[in-house]
C-alpha positions in Angstrom: -129.0 -190.8 -30.5 -129.0 -190.4 -26.8 -131.3 -187.5 -25.6 -129.8 -184.4 -23.6 -131.1 -184.0 -20.0 -133.0 -180.7 -21.5 -134.9 -182.9 -23.9 -135.7 -185.5 -21.1 -137.0 -182.8 -19.1 -139.3 -181.5 -21.8 -140.4 -185.1 -22.6 -141.3 -185.2 -18.6 -143.6 -182.1 -18.8 -145.2 -183.2 -22.2 -145.9 -186.7 -20.9 -147.4 -185.3 -17.5 -149.6 -182.7 -19.4 -150.8 -185.6 -21.8 -151.6 -188.1 -19.0 -153.4 -185.5 -16.9 -155.4 -184.3 -20.2 -156.4 -188.0 -21.1 -157.5 -188.8 -17.4 -159.6 -185.8 -17.1 -162.7 -187.5 -18.5 -164.9 -186.5 -21.2 -166.1 -182.9 -20.1 -168.1 -180.6 -21.8 -165.8 -177.8 -23.1 -166.0 -175.2 -25.7 -163.3 -175.8 -28.3 -164.1 -172.6 -30.4 -160.9 -170.5 -30.9 -158.8 -173.0 -29.2 -155.9 -172.6 -31.6 -156.2 -168.9 -31.3 -155.8 -169.4 -27.5 -152.7 -171.6 -28.0 -150.9 -169.3 -30.4 -151.7 -166.4 -28.2 -150.1 -168.3 -25.1 -147.1 -169.3 -27.3 -146.5 -165.7 -28.3 -146.8 -164.3 -24.6 -144.8 -167.4 -22.9 -141.8 -166.7 -25.3 -140.2 -163.9 -23.6 -141.9 -164.3 -20.1 -140.0 -164.7 -16.9 -140.8 -164.9 -13.2 -139.0 -164.1 -9.9 -138.8 -166.0 -6.8 -141.7 -163.8 -5.3 -143.9 -164.7 -8.3 -144.6 -168.5 -7.4 -148.5 -168.0 -7.5 -148.5 -166.2 -10.8 -146.2 -169.1 -12.3 -148.4 -171.8 -10.8 -151.4 -170.1 -12.7 -149.5 -170.2 -15.9 -149.0 -174.1 -15.2 -152.9 -174.1 -14.7 -153.4 -172.2 -18.0 -151.1 -174.5 -19.8 -153.1 -177.6 -18.4 -156.3 -176.3 -19.7 -154.7 -175.9 -23.2 -153.3 -179.4 -23.1 -156.7 -180.7 -22.2 -158.2 -178.8 -25.4 -155.3 -180.1 -27.4 -155.6 -183.9 -26.5 -159.4 -183.6 -26.7 -159.3 -182.2 -30.3 -156.5 -184.6 -31.0 -155.0 -181.9 -33.5 -151.5 -182.5 -34.8 -151.2 -178.8 -35.3 -152.1 -177.8 -31.7 -149.9 -180.7 -30.5 -147.0 -179.0 -32.3 -147.6 -175.6 -30.7 -148.2 -177.1 -27.3 -145.2 -179.4 -27.2 -142.7 -177.3 -29.3 -143.5 -173.9 -28.5 -145.2 -173.6 -25.2 -143.8 -176.5 -23.0 -140.2 -175.8 -23.8 -140.5 -172.1 -22.5 -142.6 -173.3 -19.5 -139.5 -175.6 -18.7 -137.1 -172.6 -19.2 -138.9 -170.4 -16.8 -139.3 -173.1 -14.2 -135.4 -173.9 -14.5 -134.4 -170.1 -14.5 -135.7 -170.1 -10.6 -133.1 -172.5 -9.7 -129.4 -171.7 -8.6 -126.6 -173.7 -9.3 -126.7 -175.8 -6.1 -130.4 -176.8 -6.5 -130.2 -177.4 -10.2 -127.8 -180.3 -9.6 -130.5 -182.1 -8.0 -133.0 -182.0 -10.7 -132.0 -185.3 -12.4 -133.7 -188.0 -14.0 -133.9 -190.0 -10.9 -135.8 -186.9 -9.4 -138.1 -186.9 -12.4 -138.9 -190.5 -11.7 -139.8 -189.8 -8.2 -142.0 -186.9 -9.5 -143.6 -189.4 -11.5 -144.4 -191.8 -8.8 -145.1 -189.5 -5.7 -146.3 -186.3 -7.6 -148.2 -187.6 -10.4 -149.5 -184.8 -12.7 -148.6 -182.2 -10.1 -146.3 -180.3 -12.6 -149.7 -179.4 -14.3 -150.7 -177.2 -11.6 -147.3 -176.3 -9.6 -144.0 -175.0 -10.9 -141.0 -177.2 -10.5 -139.3 -175.0 -7.9 -142.2 -175.4 -5.7 -142.3 -179.2 -6.2 -138.6 -179.4 -5.5 -138.8 -177.3 -2.4 -141.7 -179.6 -1.2 -139.8 -182.8 -1.9 -136.4 -181.7 -0.5 -138.2 -180.5 2.6 -139.7 -183.7 3.2 -136.5 -185.6 2.6 -134.3 -183.1 4.6 -136.9 -183.4 7.5 -136.7 -187.0 7.5 -132.8 -186.8 7.5 -132.8 -184.3 10.2 -134.7 -186.8 12.5 -132.1 -189.5 11.5 -129.2 -187.3 12.4 -130.4 -185.3 15.5 -131.1 -187.5 18.6 -134.8 -187.2 19.6 -133.5 -186.3 23.1 -131.3 -183.3 23.1 -129.2 -184.5 25.8 -127.9 -187.3 23.6 -126.1 -184.9 21.6 -123.4 -185.0 24.4 -122.3 -188.6 24.7 -119.1 -187.9 26.5 -121.0 -186.2 29.3 -123.7 -189.1 29.3 -120.8 -191.6 30.0 -119.8 -189.6 32.9 -121.1 -189.7 36.5 -121.5 -186.0 37.3 -122.4 -184.1 40.5 -124.4 -180.9 40.3 -124.5 -178.5 43.3 -127.4 -176.0 42.8 -126.9 -172.5 44.5 -130.3 -170.9 44.3 -131.0 -167.4 45.7 -132.0 -164.0 44.9 -129.2 -161.2 44.1 -126.9 -160.3 46.7 -127.3 -163.7 48.5 -123.7 -164.7 48.2 -124.4 -167.9 46.0 -121.8 -166.9 43.3 -119.1 -166.3 46.0 -119.9 -169.8 47.5 -119.4 -171.4 44.0 -116.3 -169.5 43.4 -114.7 -170.5 46.7 -115.1 -174.2 45.8 -113.7 -173.3 42.4 -110.4 -172.1 43.8 -109.8 -175.7 45.1 -109.8 -177.1 41.4 -106.8 -178.3 39.5 -108.6 -177.9 36.2 -111.8 -175.7 36.7 -113.7 -173.4 34.4 -116.1 -170.7 35.2 -118.8 -170.0 32.6 -120.8 -166.7 32.9 -122.9 -164.2 30.9 -120.5 -161.2 30.6 -116.9 -160.6 29.8 -116.8 -158.1 32.6 -117.9 -161.2 35.1 -115.1 -163.3 33.5 -112.6 -160.5 34.0 -113.7 -160.2 37.8 -113.2 -163.9 38.2 -109.8 -163.8 36.3 -108.6 -161.0 38.6 -109.8 -162.6 41.9 -108.1 -166.0 41.2 -104.9 -164.5 40.0 -105.0 -162.1 43.1 -105.6 -165.3 45.3 -102.3 -167.0 43.8 -104.4 -169.2 41.6 -103.1 -169.0 38.0 -106.2 -168.2 35.9 -106.5 -167.6 32.0 -109.6 -165.3 30.9 -111.2 -166.5 27.3 -113.8 -164.5 25.9 -115.0 -163.7 22.4 -113.0 -160.5 22.5 -109.7 -161.7 23.8 -107.6 -164.2 25.6 -105.5 -163.3 28.6 -103.4 -166.5 29.0 -101.6 -167.0 32.2 -98.8 -169.8 32.3 -99.6 -173.1 34.2 -103.4 -171.9 34.6 -105.5 -174.0 36.8 -108.8 -172.2 36.0 -110.3 -170.8 32.9 -112.7 -167.8 33.2 -114.9 -167.4 30.3 -118.1 -166.4 28.9 -120.5 -169.4 28.4 -120.3 -169.5 24.7 -116.7 -170.3 24.8 -116.9 -173.6 26.6 -114.9 -176.3 25.2 -117.1 -179.4 25.3 -114.4 -181.7 24.7 -112.2 -180.6 27.6 -112.4 -182.2 31.0 -112.3 -180.5 34.2 -112.7 -181.4 37.8 -114.9 -178.5 39.0 -117.0 -176.2 36.6 -119.1 -173.1 37.7 -122.1 -171.9 35.4 -123.5 -168.6 36.5 -126.8 -166.8 36.0 -128.3 -170.1 34.7 -131.8 -168.4 34.7 -130.5 -167.1 31.2 -131.2 -170.6 29.7 -134.5 -169.2 28.7 -133.0 -166.5 26.7 -134.1 -166.6 23.0 -130.7 -165.5 21.6 -128.1 -166.8 24.1 -129.9 -169.3 26.2 -128.8 -172.4 24.3 -125.3 -171.8 25.5 -126.5 -172.4 29.2 -128.5 -175.5 27.8 -125.3 -176.8 26.2 -123.1 -175.9 29.2 -125.6 -177.9 31.6 -126.0 -181.0 29.2 -122.5 -181.2 27.9 -119.8 -179.7 30.4 -117.3 -182.5 31.1 -116.9 -181.9 34.9 -117.1 -184.3 37.6 -118.5 -181.3 40.1 -120.7 -178.7 38.5 -121.9 -175.6 40.5 -124.9 -173.9 39.0 -125.8 -170.4 40.3 -129.2 -169.3 39.5 -132.4 -167.5 40.4 -135.1 -169.5 42.2 -137.4 -169.2 39.1 -134.9 -171.6 37.3 -134.9 -174.3 39.8 -137.3 -176.9 38.5 -136.2 -176.5 34.7 -132.5 -176.9 35.5 -133.4 -180.0 37.6 -135.3 -181.4 34.6 -132.2 -181.2 32.7 -130.0 -182.8 35.1 -132.6 -185.6 35.4 -132.6 -186.2 31.8 -128.8 -186.8 32.1 -129.4 -189.1 35.1 -127.0 -187.2 37.1 -127.0 -186.6 40.9 -127.5 -183.1 42.4 -127.9 -181.2 45.6 -129.6 -178.1 46.4 -128.2 -175.1 48.4 -130.7 -172.3 49.1 -129.6 -168.7 50.0 -131.6 -165.6 51.4 -130.6 -162.2 50.5 -128.0 -160.7 52.8 -129.4 -157.1 53.1 -132.9 -155.9 53.4 -134.6 -154.5 50.3 -137.2 -151.6 51.0 -139.4 -149.9 48.4 -139.7 -146.1 49.2 -143.2 -144.8 50.1 -142.5 -141.4 48.2 -141.9 -141.2 44.6 -138.5 -139.7 43.5 -138.2 -136.1 42.3 -135.3 -135.4 39.8 -132.9 -133.7 40.3 -133.9 -132.8 44.1 -133.9 -136.2 45.6 -130.5 -137.3 44.2 -128.3 -139.0 47.0 -124.8 -140.5 46.9 -124.9 -144.0 46.1 -128.0 -143.8 43.7 -128.4 -145.9 40.4 -130.5 -144.3 38.0 -132.2 -146.9 35.6 -133.3 -146.0 31.9 -133.3 -148.1 28.8 -131.4 -146.5 26.0 -128.1 -145.0 25.4 -129.7 -141.8 24.5 -131.5 -141.8 27.8 -128.5 -142.5 29.8 -126.5 -139.6 28.4 -129.5 -137.3 28.7 -129.7 -138.0 32.4 -125.9 -137.9 32.8 -125.9 -134.3 31.2 -128.5 -133.1 33.5 -126.9 -134.5 36.5 -123.5 -132.7 35.5 -125.5 -129.4 35.1 -126.6 -129.8 38.8 -123.0 -130.4 39.9 -123.2 -134.2 40.2 -120.5 -136.4 38.8 -122.1 -139.7 37.3 -120.7 -142.8 35.9 -122.5 -144.2 32.7 -123.1 -147.8 31.8 -124.9 -149.0 28.6 -124.6 -152.0 26.2 -122.7 -150.4 23.2 -119.9 -149.1 25.7 -116.8 -151.4 25.3 -116.4 -153.7 28.3 -113.1 -152.0 29.4 -114.9 -148.6 29.5 -117.7 -150.0 31.6 -115.3 -151.4 33.9 -113.5 -147.9 34.2 -116.6 -146.3 34.9 -117.6 -148.9 37.6 -114.2 -148.3 39.1 -115.0 -144.4 39.1 -117.9 -145.1 41.1 -116.5 -147.6 43.3 -113.6 -145.4 44.3 -116.2 -142.5 44.9 -114.6 -140.4 42.1 -118.3 -140.2 40.9 -121.2 -140.2 43.3 -123.8 -141.8 41.3 -124.3 -144.1 38.3 -126.6 -143.8 35.2 -127.4 -147.4 33.6 -129.5 -149.6 31.4 -130.5 -152.9 32.5 -126.8 -153.9 32.0 -126.3 -153.3 35.7 -128.7 -156.2 36.6 -126.5 -159.0 35.3 -124.2 -159.5 38.2 -122.1 -156.4 38.1 -121.0 -155.7 41.6 -121.3 -151.9 42.4 -121.6 -150.2 45.9 -125.3 -149.0 45.1 -127.5 -147.8 47.9 -130.6 -147.1 46.0 -132.2 -148.0 42.7 -134.1 -145.5 41.0 -136.2 -146.4 38.0 -136.6 -143.2 35.9 -138.4 -145.3 33.3 -140.5 -148.4 33.6 -140.8 -149.3 29.9 -138.2 -150.5 27.4 -137.9 -151.4 23.8 -137.4 -155.2 23.5 -136.4 -155.2 19.9 -139.9 -155.4 18.6 -142.1 -153.0 20.6 -142.0 -150.7 23.8 -143.2 -152.5 26.7 -143.7 -152.3 30.6 -141.0 -154.1 32.6 -141.8 -157.6 33.7 -141.4 -158.8 37.4 -138.3 -160.9 36.6 -136.5 -157.7 35.2 -137.7 -155.5 38.0 -136.3 -157.7 40.6 -132.9 -158.4 38.9 -132.5 -154.7 38.6 -133.8 -153.8 42.0 -131.6 -156.4 43.6 -128.6 -154.7 42.9 -129.5 -152.2 45.7 -127.8 -152.4 49.1 -124.4 -154.1 48.3 -123.5 -156.4 51.0 -120.6 -155.4 53.2 -121.3 -151.7 52.5 -124.9 -151.4 53.4 -127.5 -153.0 55.8 -130.4 -151.9 53.7 -131.1 -151.3 50.0 -133.7 -149.0 48.8 -135.8 -148.8 45.5 -138.0 -146.2 44.3 -139.2 -144.6 41.0 -139.6 -141.2 39.2 -143.0 -140.0 39.8 -146.2 -141.5 41.4 -147.2 -143.4 38.4 -143.9 -145.2 38.0 -143.6 -145.9 41.5 -147.1 -147.4 41.9 -146.3 -149.8 38.6 -143.0 -150.9 40.4 -144.8 -151.6 43.6 -147.9 -153.3 42.1 -145.8 -155.5 39.9 -143.2 -156.4 42.5 -146.2 -158.2 44.4 -147.0 -160.3 41.5 -145.4 -163.9 42.2 -142.7 -164.4 39.7 -143.4 -167.4 37.5 -141.0 -170.2 37.1 -139.2 -170.9 33.7 -140.9 -173.4 31.9 -138.9 -173.6 28.6 -135.1 -173.8 27.8 -133.4 -172.5 24.7 -131.9 -175.2 22.3 -129.1 -174.5 19.9 -128.7 -175.6 16.2 -126.9 -179.1 16.2 -123.8 -178.9 14.1 -124.0 -182.5 13.0 -126.7 -181.3 10.3 -123.8 -179.3 8.6 -123.1 -182.6 6.8 -126.2 -182.6 5.0 -126.4 -182.2 1.4 -128.5 -179.0 1.2 -128.1 -175.3 1.4 -127.3 -174.1 4.9 -130.3 -171.7 5.1 -132.6 -174.5 4.1 -131.4 -176.7 6.8 -131.5 -174.1 9.5 -135.2 -173.3 8.6 -136.2 -176.9 8.4 -134.4 -177.7 11.8 -136.0 -174.4 13.3 -139.7 -175.5 12.1 -139.7 -179.0 13.7 -141.1 -178.6 17.2 -138.9 -179.9 20.0 -139.9 -182.0 23.0 -140.8 -180.0 26.1 -139.4 -178.0 27.7 -137.0 -177.2 24.8 -137.4 -174.2 22.6 -135.4 -173.6 19.6 -133.1 -170.4 19.5 -133.9 -167.4 17.5 -132.3 -167.9 14.0 -133.2 -164.5 12.3 -129.7 -163.0 12.7 -128.1 -166.3 11.4 -130.4 -166.2 8.3 -130.1 -162.3 7.8 -126.2 -162.8 7.5 -126.7 -165.8 5.3 -128.7 -163.9 2.9 -126.5 -161.0 3.0 -123.5 -163.2 2.0 -125.5 -165.2 -0.6 -125.8 -162.1 -2.7 -122.0 -162.2 -3.2 -121.6 -165.9 -3.0 -119.5 -166.0 -6.2 -117.0 -163.7 -4.6 -116.7 -165.8 -1.1 -114.2 -168.7 -1.6 -115.8 -172.0 -0.4 -119.3 -170.4 0.1 -120.5 -174.2 -0.3 -118.4 -175.3 2.8 -121.3 -175.4 5.2 -118.7 -175.8 8.2 -117.0 -172.6 7.3 -119.9 -170.6 6.4 -121.7 -171.6 9.7 -118.5 -170.2 11.5 -119.1 -166.9 9.5 -122.8 -166.5 10.2 -122.8 -167.3 13.9 -120.2 -164.7 14.5 -122.0 -162.2 17.0 -122.2 -158.9 15.4 -124.6 -155.9 15.8 -126.5 -156.3 12.6 -128.3 -153.0 13.0 -124.7 -151.3 12.4 -124.7 -151.5 8.6 -120.9 -150.4 8.7 -120.1 -153.6 11.0 -122.3 -156.0 8.7 -120.3 -154.7 5.6 -117.0 -155.2 7.2 -118.1 -158.6 8.1 -118.9 -159.2 4.5 -115.5 -158.0 3.4 -113.9 -160.5 5.6 -115.9 -163.4 4.3 -114.9 -162.2 0.8 -111.3 -161.6 1.4 -110.1 -164.1 4.1 -108.2 -166.3 1.7 -106.0 -163.4 0.2 -103.6 -163.4 3.2 -102.6 -165.0 6.5 -104.2 -162.1 8.3 -107.4 -160.2 7.8 -107.3 -156.5 6.8 -107.4 -154.1 9.7 -110.7 -152.4 10.2 -111.7 -149.3 8.1 -111.5 -146.1 10.2 -113.7 -144.2 7.7 -117.2 -143.8 9.2 -120.4 -141.8 8.6 -120.8 -141.5 12.5 -119.8 -138.7 14.8 -118.8 -138.4 18.5 -119.2 -141.2 20.9 -120.9 -143.5 18.1 -117.9 -143.0 15.9 -115.5 -144.6 18.4 -117.9 -147.1 19.8 -118.5 -148.5 16.1 -114.9 -148.6 15.6 -114.4 -150.6 18.6 -116.9 -153.1 17.4 -115.0 -153.4 14.2 -112.0 -154.2 16.2 -113.9 -156.8 18.1 -114.8 -158.2 14.8 -111.5 -158.3 13.4 -110.5 -160.4 16.3 -113.4 -162.8 16.4 -113.4 -163.4 12.7 -109.7 -164.0 12.7 -110.2 -166.6 15.5 -113.1 -168.2 13.5 -111.2 -168.3 10.2 -107.9 -169.4 11.5 -106.0 -166.0 10.8 -102.9 -164.6 12.4 -103.9 -162.0 14.7 -101.5 -158.8 15.1 -102.2 -158.6 19.0 -99.7 -155.7 19.8 -101.5 -153.5 17.0 -104.9 -154.7 18.3 -104.3 -154.1 21.9 -102.7 -150.6 21.2 -105.7 -149.6 18.9 -108.3 -150.7 21.6 -106.4 -148.6 24.2 -106.5 -145.6 21.9 -110.2 -146.0 21.4 -110.9 -146.7 24.9 -108.9 -143.4 25.9 -110.9 -141.4 23.3 -114.3 -142.6 24.7 -113.2 -141.8 28.2 -112.1 -138.5 27.1 -115.6 -137.9 25.6 -117.5 -139.0 28.7 -115.2 -137.0 31.0 -116.4 -133.7 29.0 -119.6 -132.1 29.5 -122.6 -134.0 28.5 -124.7 -130.9 27.7 -125.2 -131.6 24.2 -127.0 -134.8 25.0 -129.7 -133.1 27.1 -132.8 -133.6 25.4 -134.3 -130.2 24.6 -137.5 -128.9 22.7 -136.4 -128.4 19.2 -138.3 -125.0 18.9 -137.6 -123.3 22.1 -134.6 -125.1 23.5 -136.2 -125.7 26.8 -135.1 -129.0 28.8 -137.7 -131.3 28.3 -139.2 -133.5 31.2 -137.6 -136.9 31.7 -139.5 -139.5 29.6 -141.1 -136.9 27.6 -142.3 -138.8 24.4 -141.6 -136.3 21.8 -138.8 -133.7 21.1 -141.1 -130.8 21.8 -142.3 -129.2 25.0 -146.0 -128.8 25.8 -146.2 -125.0 25.3 -144.8 -125.2 21.8 -147.0 -128.2 21.0 -150.2 -126.0 22.2 -149.0 -123.4 20.1 -148.6 -125.2 17.0 -151.9 -127.0 17.3 -153.9 -123.8 18.0 
């Protein structure tokens, strides 16, 4: 009678423990009470179970059984063998196999057991099957990854390798006209593309081209504004179609190639864009590393260097708030809370501000910029979002803070951040000179001293996950982790995969409710959708879309119910609308564009209405006496109240 696989698996364990015991040599051991120990282990293992975070304890159980197996075969007792082989080992097999999910369990075959016998002889006596499987699969997958992914990242783009491309590098600081020159050339293209870091910059190019009579379509992750017979596509860099050919391409803000989260999109654009003529606009610190990428592709390049068109002066005296506020000032802080706090204080002093921060919808940021451009507001309060190519008539940059939270810890600004932000002062054509200052002597000294430090050249570029690996026969999270752990050649550094893995784990818990969860191509589209994972309502809506996308030709409209109040209520709902659009595109669903546009307009109007009202409620005050706290106060209590409490 043919054995079942369960019987084959149990026999494998028995054979391994027996061989290990017989090959251990004639050691001096105490055999007293060994039957008592065997029976005790048989009773305790009968109902035992282990979780995935108890691997060390399970390995200890294997090692305990190994000692008992040695005693059993040393004494050669039939009774002992029966207890070991019929009571202990079957439950040890059960415990091991309970740790496998359905996808992994199908790999535990007789062929796999043969590999273990050959390459991991006796290992099951000290380690659990899940650990051995993980180790073996890791080696096999790493070998497969090496076979699938070219050793040199540029070879991932064979079409670009076959072209003879010409790069023109526009290198200079902010306010030097480098992007202007590249866009002037783009206007002559019959099939051109602009690739930038922000939806607002893509929109600016879209409007400039169409105003100049050049049909241009805008394409971002949030929307597509299609113009008939377009010659130009203005888009965010992530939206590059690497299979489409262009005659001229412009890649803006290429120093972003170093960014842990988004930099791989610039790497991909430089290595893979199919254009005969490619203009790259960048800070001088990116010059060498971008040239290195071009040399890898064996393409030609020429360098055009630019100088700043307006002088930039660091003021000698520190800024005093609000006494020193002047028209054309841009106040820099590093959180939404701080932006609204400063805006409220300015309004209390009769000064109308525009506000710009990351979680504001792009259209609202644009309207706030327009108010400042048209002098309906006299100053602007912004996070470092102002530093990424936003064209504002700023006369002076005022650093009210010189530290920022970078997602891990609060740290001082680095030289590249200071230069990028400070460079927005003195808009060419409006001012001959731009000014920079900071709140208080300590902050001003920090800006002054840091600005004198030479800015280091970028030495690494970000490398994205190669989708060719999705063809591998392994869980997606395992593929991503193994790819990420393999060190790439210099100057490449692999992207941060934490958010991808977070969404994978979140979906995995409900994998039985997600159709085609095993389709790695589809799952990859889901977990790479850019969302705010810190907003649990957004993450929950994302998972609902993953679970329900097969139920209709369109995705459900976002849920308006929320625990948030005020501005956050509308900002979060706007993110849900963006998620509805992005997931619809990724999953091939029909989008109710009329409803979406109308809904976005409503939300934008509500946010603008809130921002136009008094921001007194956002001013940070002492929680005890209600006194307005000094700017940058680390706690929500004033000094007098703190002294009274600690007396």
